[in-house]
N, C-alpha and C positions, 0 to 999 in steps of 0.2 A: 578894281575889284570891290573896294569898300564903297566907292561912290555908287556903283550899280546896286549894291546891297542896301544902301540907305535909300536910294530912289525906289526900290521895290517896296520897302517897308513904309515909306511915305505914301506911295500909291495905294497900298493896302489900307493904311489908316484913313486916307481920303475917301476910299470906297466905302469903308465901314461907316464913317460919319455921314456920308451922303445917303447911304441906305437907311440908316436909323432916322435921319431927318425926314426922308421921304415917307417912311412908315408913320412917323409922328404926325405929319401933315395929313396923311390919308385918314388916320384914326380921328383926328380933330375934325376934319371936314365931314366925316360920317356921323359923328356925334352931333355936330351942328345941324345936319340935315334931319336927323331924328328928332331933335328938339324943335325944329321949325315945323315938322309934320305934326307933332303932338300939340304945339301951340295952335296951329290952324284947325286941328280937329276939335280942340277945346273951344275955340272961338265960334266954330260952326254950331256946336251943340249949345253953347250959351245963347246964340242968336235964335236957335229953334225954341229953346225954353222961353226966352223973352217974347217971342212972337206967339206963344201959346200953342205951337204945333206939337210939342212934347212936354211931358211933365217930368219932375225930378226922378220918380221911380222908374220911368221908361229909360231915362238916361243912365241910371245905375244898372238896370238890367242889360242895357246895351253894352256898357263897359264890362260887365261880367261875361257876357257872351263873347266879346272880342278877346278877352283874356283867355277864356277857355279855348277859343279858336286858335290863338297863338300857341298855346300849350300843345294842342293836337297837331298843328302843323310842324312844331318842333320835334315831336315824337315821330312823325312820318318821315321827316328829314333824317333823323337818327336811324330809323329802320332802314332807309335806303343806303345810308352810309355803312351800316352794319352788313348789309347784303353785299355791297361792293367790296368791303374789307374781307369778308368771308370768301368771296370769289378770288381775291388776290392771294389769300392764304392757301386756298386749295390749289390754285394754279402754281404757286411757289412750291408747295409740297410735291406736286407732280413733276414740275420742271427740274427741281433740285434732286429728285430721286434718280435721275439719269446720270448725275455727276458722281455720286458716291453712295454707299449704302447708308451712311448716317447723316449726310448733309441735308437731307429732306426735312429733318427736324426743325430747321430754321424757318420753314413755312408754317410751323405750328404757332409761331408768335402772332402773325396777322390773322391766322385762322381762329385762334382763341379770342383775340380782340374783337373780331367780327361777330363771333358768337355772343360775347358779352354785350356788345352794343345792340345786337338784334334782340337778345333776351331782355335787356332793360327796356327797350322801346316797346316790346310787345307784352311783357308780363307785368311791369310796374304800373300801378294804378292809372288807368286811363280816365281822363275827365269825361263825364257825361256831357255831351254837347246838346243842350236844350235848344229848341227852335228860337230864332231871334225874337225880341219883343215886338209886340204889335206897334205898328206905326213906323217901323224901321224899314228902310229900303237900302239896297247896296249902292244906290246912286248918292254919292256924298257931295255932289255939287250944290253950292248954296242957292236957295230959291229966293230971288229978289234981293 
């Protein structure tokens, strides 16, 4: 009895340590990938400036444009997440209403969360996305 209990807790501890190790490695690898992408993006722009194909003001405008684009895409993802969570909350309210007269209120938690996410994504200051700077093209492959 005690041996099986110890084996269970040992198995549980190994699973927790393995899971946390896996998560740590995944986060580390993702950060390395992002650093590598930023480094290559920086080197490509540096070569364009050195070759005379872009000037410093165009590079700065491009960086601002990409930052605004990232903010906009993040808000769009948040809006989609809000709509999905809103749907889950509404479905939970409807589904739980058949169980009891007051259990449906549990669906108000995801419903309210979805409304908050959607409201934040749609109402909080949207960045104005100006057109990309002149001389910029979406093809980021190095020329020569």
